[in-house]
VOGU-3710 file (C-alpha; in Angstrom, 3 decimals, decimal comma):
1> xxxxxxxxxx> 111,157/95,409/127,649  107,947/94,624/125,748  107,172/98,282/125,218  110,656/98,851/123,835  110,259/95,920/121,416  106,873/97,225/120,326  108,259/100,702/119,723  111,197/99,372/117,700  108,900/97,191/115,590  106,495/100,056/114,978
11> xxxxxxxxxx> 109,347/102,353/113,949  110,679/99,706/111,548  107,260/99,257/109,948  106,880/102,990/109,477  110,386/103,245/108,005  109,687/100,453/105,505  106,405/102,011/104,426  108,164/105,323/103,725  110,694/103,768/101,327  108,607/103,937/98,156
21> xxxxxxxxxx> 109,878/105,957/95,230  107,827/108,093/92,845  106,424/106,063/89,941  107,925/106,728/86,506  105,715/104,487/84,358  102,487/102,494/84,652  104,239/99,149/85,259  106,446/100,660/87,943  103,404/102,281/89,493  101,544/98,951/89,545
31> xxxxxxxxxx> 104,532/97,196/91,117  104,911/99,866/93,821  101,201/99,758/94,538  101,299/95,985/94,962  104,358/96,208/97,221  102,700/98,889/99,338  99,563/96,805/99,670  101,491/93,738/100,830  103,688/95,788/103,168  100,633/97,458/104,694
41> xxxxxxxxxx> 98,903/94,140/105,305  101,951/92,442/106,819  102,946/95,511/108,833  99,422/95,861/110,209  99,342/92,195/111,180  102,677/92,466/112,983  101,675/95,589/114,900  98,250/94,110/115,714  99,833/90,910/117,005  102,253/92,841/119,196
51> xxxxxxxxxx> 99,452/94,935/120,634  97,349/91,805/121,191  100,220/90,134/123,028  100,058/92,794/125,740  96,469/91,835/126,619  95,489/89,039/128,989  97,243/85,810/129,884  97,006/82,182/128,829  94,242/81,327/126,376  92,910/84,882/126,482
61> xxxxxxxxxx> 96,264/86,193/125,339  96,391/83,724/122,450  92,941/84,861/121,343  93,947/88,520/121,700  97,054/87,938/119,553  94,976/86,163/116,898  92,404/88,960/116,885  95,191/91,543/116,745  96,812/89,849/113,763  93,526/89,600/111,893
71> xxxxxxxxxx> 92,373/93,101/112,738  95,771/94,684/112,131  96,136/92,944/108,781  92,667/94,083/107,732  93,245/97,711/108,767  96,733/97,759/107,209  95,322/96,370/103,971  92,532/98,966/103,869  94,928/101,829/104,499  97,599/100,744/102,015
81> xx> 95,435/99,353/99,189  93,350/102,368/98,223
//
């Protein structure tokens, strides 16, 4: 069940990140860039937290989720905010 939830969440994040249109002016381009940056950060944090939740149990699992959220958000931000 967890793997199915993870796969659905990952597919939704990828679908949202693919929904950007081609920029037509500088202001539109800036807005799309900002949206992509935020979506990448949030999407990375969600995926990282889900991956972290599959590791360990008890306090170790809580720490793994926290590390997954932080690491996923950082990686998602770096990939989306170039």
